[in-house]
C-alpha positions as CSV (number, residue, x, y, z in Angstrom):
1,M,16.7,17.4,18.8
2,Q,16.8,16.1,15.2
3,V,16.8,12.8,13.4
4,T,18.0,12.0,9.9
5,V,15.9,10.1,7.4
6,D,18.4,7.2,7.6
7,E,18.1,7.0,11.4
8,F,14.3,7.1,11.2
9,I,14.0,4.4,8.6
10,N,16.3,2.0,10.3
11,K,14.5,2.4,13.6
12,Q,11.0,3.2,12.2
13,D,9.1,1.2,14.7
14,Q,10.2,3.3,17.7
15,Y,9.0,6.6,16.2
16,Q,5.5,8.2,15.8
17,L,5.6,10.6,12.8
18,I,3.7,13.8,12.9
19,D,3.2,15.5,9.5
20,V,2.4,19.2,10.0
21,R,2.0,20.1,6.4
22,S,-1.4,21.1,5.0
23,P,-4.1,18.4,4.3
24,T,-3.5,18.6,0.5
25,E,0.2,18.1,0.8
26,Y,-0.4,15.1,3.1
27,K,-2.9,13.6,0.8
28,Q,-0.7,13.9,-2.3
29,A,2.1,11.9,-0.5
30,H,3.4,11.3,3.0
31,I,5.6,9.1,5.0
32,P,3.9,5.8,5.9
33,G,2.5,5.8,9.4
34,A,2.5,9.6,9.7
35,V,-0.5,11.4,11.3
36,N,-1.5,14.7,9.7
37,V,-1.8,17.5,12.3
38,P,-1.6,20.6,9.9
39,L,-0.1,23.8,11.3
40,L,-1.8,25.7,8.4
41,N,-4.8,24.5,6.4
42,D,-4.8,24.7,2.6
43,E,-6.2,28.2,2.4
44,E,-3.9,29.5,5.1
45,R,-0.9,28.0,3.4
46,V,-1.8,29.9,0.2
47,I,-2.2,33.1,2.2
48,V,1.2,32.8,3.8
49,G,2.9,31.8,0.6
50,T,1.5,34.8,-1.2
51,V,2.7,37.2,1.6
52,Y,6.1,35.5,1.5
53,R,6.4,36.2,-2.3
54,N,5.1,39.7,-2.1
55,E,6.3,41.0,1.2
56,G,9.2,38.8,2.3
57,A,9.9,36.1,4.9
58,D,9.5,38.3,8.1
59,R,6.0,39.4,7.2
60,A,5.1,35.9,6.2
61,K,6.2,34.7,9.7
62,Q,4.0,37.3,11.3
63,V,1.0,36.3,9.3
64,G,1.6,32.6,9.9
65,L,1.8,33.2,13.6
66,S,-1.4,35.2,13.7
67,L,-3.2,32.3,11.9
68,V,-1.8,29.5,14.1
69,A,-1.7,31.1,17.5
70,P,-5.5,30.9,18.3
71,R,-5.5,27.1,17.8
72,L,-2.0,26.2,19.1
73,P,-3.4,24.5,22.2
74,Q,-5.6,22.3,20.0
75,I,-2.6,21.5,17.7
76,V,-0.5,20.4,20.7
77,A,-3.3,18.3,22.1
78,Q,-3.8,16.6,18.8
79,I,-0.1,15.8,18.6
80,L,0.1,14.5,22.2
81,Q,-2.8,12.1,21.5
82,H,-0.5,10.2,19.2
83,A,2.6,10.2,21.5
84,E,1.8,6.9,23.3
85,K,5.0,5.0,24.0
86,K,6.8,6.1,20.8
87,E,9.1,9.1,20.4
88,L,7.6,11.9,18.4
89,V,9.2,12.9,15.1
90,V,7.8,16.0,13.4
91,Y,8.3,16.8,9.7
92,C,7.2,19.3,7.1
93,W,8.1,19.7,3.4
94,R,11.8,20.6,3.8
95,G,12.5,20.4,7.5
96,G,12.0,24.1,7.8
97,M,10.0,26.5,9.9
98,R,6.7,24.6,10.3
99,S,8.3,21.5,11.9
100,R,10.9,23.5,13.8
101,S,8.3,25.7,15.3
102,V,6.2,22.8,16.5
103,C,9.2,21.2,18.0
104,H,10.1,24.4,19.9
105,V,6.6,24.7,21.2
106,L,6.6,21.1,22.4
107,A,10.0,21.5,24.0
108,A,8.8,24.7,25.8
109,L,6.0,22.5,27.3
110,N,8.6,19.9,28.4
111,Y,7.5,17.4,25.7
112,S,10.2,15.6,23.7
113,A,10.0,15.6,20.0
114,R,12.6,15.3,17.2
115,Q,12.6,17.2,13.9
116,L,13.1,15.2,10.7
117,I,16.1,16.7,9.0
118,G,15.2,17.7,5.4
119,G,11.5,16.8,5.9
120,Y,9.4,14.9,3.4
121,K,11.7,16.0,0.5
122,A,14.7,14.3,2.1
123,F,12.6,11.2,2.7
124,R,11.5,11.1,-0.9
125,R,15.1,11.5,-2.0
126,Y,16.1,8.5,0.1
127,I,13.3,6.4,-1.4
128,H,14.2,7.4,-4.9
129,Q,17.9,6.5,-4.4
130,Y,17.0,3.2,-2.8
131,L,14.9,2.2,-5.8
132,E,17.5,3.3,-8.2
133,T,20.3,1.2,-6.7
134,K,18.5,-1.7,-5.1
135,K,19.3,-5.3,-6.2
136,L,17.6,-8.3,-4.7
137,N,20.1,-11.0,-3.9
138,V,17.6,-13.5,-2.4
139,P,15.0,-15.7,-4.2
140,V,11.5,-14.3,-4.6
141,F,8.9,-17.0,-4.4
142,V,5.8,-16.1,-6.4
143,L,2.3,-17.4,-5.6
144,N,0.2,-17.9,-8.8
145,G,-3.3,-19.0,-9.2
146,L,-6.7,-18.3,-10.7
147,T,-8.8,-15.4,-9.4
148,G,-10.5,-16.3,-6.1
149,V,-8.0,-19.0,-5.2
150,G,-7.0,-16.9,-2.1
151,K,-3.5,-15.5,-2.9
152,T,-3.9,-12.3,-1.0
153,R,-5.4,-14.1,2.0
154,I,-2.5,-16.5,2.0
155,I,0.0,-13.7,1.8
156,K,-1.6,-12.3,5.0
157,L,-1.5,-15.7,6.7
158,L,2.1,-16.1,5.8
159,Q,2.8,-12.7,7.4
160,E,1.0,-13.9,10.6
161,H,3.3,-16.8,10.6
162,K,6.2,-14.3,10.5
163,L,7.3,-15.3,7.0
164,P,8.8,-12.6,4.8
165,A,5.8,-12.0,2.6
166,L,5.1,-8.7,0.8
167,D,1.4,-7.7,0.4
168,L,1.9,-5.7,-2.8
169,E,-1.8,-5.3,-3.4
170,G,-2.3,-4.0,0.1
171,M,0.5,-1.4,-0.5
172,A,-1.2,-0.3,-3.7
173,N,-4.7,-0.5,-2.2
174,H,-5.8,-2.1,-5.4
175,R,-6.4,-5.8,-6.4
176,G,-4.8,-5.4,-9.8
177,S,-7.8,-6.1,-12.0
178,V,-10.8,-4.3,-13.5
179,F,-12.5,-4.9,-10.2
180,G,-9.4,-4.1,-8.3
181,A,-10.6,-0.8,-6.7
182,V,-14.2,-2.0,-5.7
183,G,-14.8,-1.2,-2.1
184,L,-11.3,0.0,-1.4
185,G,-11.6,3.7,-2.2
186,Q,-8.8,5.6,-3.9
187,A,-5.7,3.6,-4.9
188,R,-2.4,4.8,-3.4
189,S,-0.2,7.2,-5.3
190,Q,3.1,5.9,-6.9
191,K,5.1,7.8,-4.2
192,D,3.2,6.3,-1.3
193,F,3.4,2.8,-2.8
194,E,7.1,3.1,-3.2
195,A,7.5,4.4,0.3
196,L,5.6,1.5,1.8
197,L,7.5,-1.0,-0.4
198,V,11.0,0.4,0.5
199,M,10.2,0.5,4.2
200,E,9.0,-3.1,4.2
201,L,12.0,-4.3,2.2
202,I,14.2,-2.6,4.8
203,K,12.4,-4.4,7.6
204,L,13.0,-7.7,5.7
205,Q,16.6,-6.9,4.7
206,K,17.9,-9.9,6.6
207,A,15.4,-12.4,5.2
208,Q,16.8,-15.3,3.2
209,Y,14.0,-15.1,0.7
210,L,10.8,-13.1,-0.1
211,I,7.2,-14.2,-1.0
212,V,4.9,-12.2,-3.2
213,E,1.6,-12.7,-5.1
214,G,2.0,-13.0,-8.9
215,E,1.4,-9.6,-10.4
216,G,1.9,-7.9,-13.7
217,R,4.2,-4.9,-13.9
218,K,1.3,-2.7,-12.8
219,I,-1.1,-3.0,-9.9
220,G,-3.9,-0.6,-10.7
221,P,-2.2,2.7,-11.3
222,V,1.1,1.9,-9.6
223,I,4.2,0.4,-11.3
224,L,6.5,-2.1,-9.7
225,P,10.2,-1.2,-9.7
226,D,12.3,-3.0,-12.3
227,F,14.4,-4.8,-9.7
228,L,11.4,-6.4,-8.1
229,Y,9.5,-7.2,-11.3
230,Q,12.6,-8.9,-12.7
231,A,13.2,-10.9,-9.5
232,M,9.6,-12.0,-9.6
233,S,10.0,-13.1,-13.2
234,D,13.1,-15.1,-12.4
235,G,12.0,-16.5,-9.1
236,P,10.5,-19.9,-8.2
237,H,6.8,-19.9,-8.9
238,I,4.2,-21.9,-6.9
239,L,0.8,-22.7,-8.4
240,L,-2.2,-22.5,-6.0
241,E,-5.4,-24.4,-6.9
242,A,-8.9,-24.5,-5.4
243,D,-12.2,-25.8,-6.5
244,L,-14.4,-23.4,-8.5
245,S,-17.1,-23.3,-5.8
246,I,-14.6,-22.3,-3.2
247,R,-13.1,-19.6,-5.4
248,V,-16.6,-18.2,-6.1
249,A,-17.4,-18.1,-2.4
250,R,-14.1,-16.3,-1.7
251,I,-14.8,-13.8,-4.4
252,V,-18.3,-13.0,-3.1
253,E,-17.0,-12.7,0.5
254,E,-14.3,-10.3,-0.8
255,Y,-16.7,-8.0,-2.7
256,Q,-20.1,-8.2,-1.0
257,G,-21.0,-5.8,1.8
258,K,-22.0,-2.2,1.5
259,S,-24.7,-1.4,-1.0
260,E,-22.5,1.0,-2.9
261,H,-20.2,-1.8,-3.9
262,C,-22.8,-3.1,-6.3
263,D,-22.7,0.1,-8.1
264,E,-18.9,-0.1,-8.3
265,L,-19.2,-3.7,-9.5
266,A,-21.7,-2.8,-12.2
267,A,-19.4,0.0,-13.4
268,A,-16.5,-2.4,-13.6
269,V,-18.6,-5.0,-15.5
270,K,-19.4,-2.4,-18.2
271,K,-15.7,-2.1,-18.9
272,L,-15.7,-5.7,-20.1
273,Q,-18.2,-5.3,-22.9
274,K,-15.5,-5.7,-25.7
275,K,-14.3,-9.0,-24.1
276,L,-17.7,-10.5,-23.0
277,G,-20.2,-8.9,-25.4
278,Q,-23.2,-6.8,-24.6
279,E,-25.5,-9.8,-24.0
280,K,-23.3,-11.3,-21.3
281,V,-22.6,-7.9,-19.7
282,N,-26.4,-7.2,-19.5
283,M,-26.8,-10.6,-17.8
284,L,-24.1,-9.8,-15.3
285,L,-25.6,-6.4,-14.6
286,S,-29.0,-8.0,-14.0
287,L,-27.5,-10.6,-11.5
288,I,-25.6,-7.8,-9.6
289,E,-28.8,-5.7,-9.4
290,Q,-30.6,-8.7,-8.0
291,K,-27.7,-9.3,-5.5
292,K,-27.1,-12.7,-7.1
293,L,-23.4,-12.3,-6.6
294,H,-22.5,-16.0,-6.5
295,E,-24.0,-16.5,-10.0
296,A,-22.2,-13.4,-11.3
297,A,-18.9,-14.4,-9.8
298,K,-19.1,-17.9,-11.3
299,I,-19.7,-16.5,-14.8
300,L,-16.9,-14.0,-14.4
301,C,-14.5,-16.8,-13.4
302,T,-15.4,-19.2,-16.2
303,D,-16.0,-16.8,-19.0
304,Y,-13.5,-14.0,-18.2
305,Y,-10.8,-14.5,-15.6
306,D,-10.0,-18.2,-16.3
307,Q,-9.9,-17.6,-20.0
308,Y,-7.7,-14.5,-19.6
309,Y,-5.3,-16.2,-17.1
310,R,-5.0,-19.4,-19.2
311,D,-3.4,-17.3,-22.0
312,S,-0.6,-16.1,-19.7
313,R,0.0,-18.9,-17.2
314,K,3.0,-21.2,-17.2
315,Q,2.9,-24.9,-17.9
316,K,2.4,-26.9,-14.7
317,R,5.9,-28.4,-15.1
318,E,7.4,-25.0,-14.8
319,Y,6.2,-24.5,-11.2
320,V,8.3,-25.7,-8.4
321,A,5.1,-27.1,-6.8
322,V,1.3,-27.2,-7.2
323,V,-0.5,-26.6,-3.9
324,N,-4.2,-27.2,-3.2
325,V,-5.6,-24.4,-1.0
326,N,-9.2,-25.4,-0.6
327,D,-8.2,-25.2,3.1
328,L,-6.2,-22.0,3.5
329,D,-4.4,-23.0,6.7
330,Q,-3.3,-26.4,5.3
331,G,-2.3,-24.6,2.1
332,V,-0.1,-22.2,4.1
333,L,1.7,-25.1,5.8
334,A,2.2,-26.8,2.4
335,I,3.7,-23.6,0.9
336,Q,6.0,-23.2,3.9
337,S,7.2,-26.8,3.3
338,V,7.8,-26.2,-0.4
339,I,9.8,-23.1,0.3
340,A,11.9,-24.8,3.0
341,K,12.7,-27.7,0.7
342,N,13.6,-25.4,-2.2
343,M,15.9,-23.3,0.1
344,L,17.7,-26.5,1.3
345,E,18.3,-27.6,-2.3
346,R,20.0,-24.2,-3.3
C-alpha cells in the first residue's frame, strides 16, 4: 500500500511516519513528526553506495541485505514501538528500495504500513511549491512588545485556547535575538522550519485569521517566506506591555536552569561589546558568573533591548490596541477581545 504526499499532509494526524534513511540524512532534514529507524547507518550507506557505483545495483542489493539482515528483528521492533493507534507510513529519500523493503517485511509479518510515494524528495518538492505559490487571504495579527513581555508564552496560551496562533520561534527553535539559542541547542534548518510552517498553515487553512509574534525577516538562521513576512508587515499590530520587574522575572525564568546556560549567556554577552562597550560587558559577565541573573537581565533590558526596540517600534497610535499583560491569562482574554472586535469591524 502507498500514500501520496498530498494525502499524507491533508490527513497528517492519522499517520505515524517512519524515516528509514541514515541518521545523517535524517538530521539534515526530515518530515516533521517522523521517527528515525535507519535501515543502514551512515557508514553502511557509504559502503552500499560505493558498491552500487562500482559493481552495479544487483551487487549493492546483496551487500545491503547482508548488512541489514542480522538486525532486522530489532528494526521491526523499533518501528512497531511507534505504531500505537496511528497508521504507519514509511519513507526514504526517493520512495525507493529502503522504504519498499521495510514495507514488504512488515506486510510479511501481517503488520500494515504504507510507503510514501516519492519519499522525502517528493515531500520537499511539495513544500517548495506551496511556499512559491501561497498567498494569505486572511488578516495576520501581530503581537509586539519589549523583550520579556511574554509574547511567546502568550502565543502558546492562545494555542491552548484553540486560537490560530503560529509559534514561529518554536518552529525555528530560536528566540530571534543574540541570546536566541541559549539553552535550546541547535536551531532548525531552513528546510525543517519551512516544513513545520507549511504543515501548520495547512492545519489552519480554514481559520479566519492568524496570530504571530512580531519578528524580523529572520529568526536566528531561518528566513521567513515573503508571503508571510509581507502579511505580518501589513497586518493589524497589537502592543503588549508589562512592568519592567515582571519582564525581568520572565527573562530570568526563561534562561536560568542548567549550569551550562551561564556559559552560553556569557558567550552571547561578549557579542554585544560594540553596542554596550567593554566596561558594561565586563559588568554583565561578572553578574552572570555570580548567578545574579535578575541584575544582568535588568541591565540588558534598559541598556540594550529597550533602546534597540525603541528605534524600530511603531507609534502607539499605529497599534489597533495596547494590552497590559502583567497577568498573562488576563492579557490573553484581552487579546481575544481585541481580535474579535477587529474582525467584526472588517
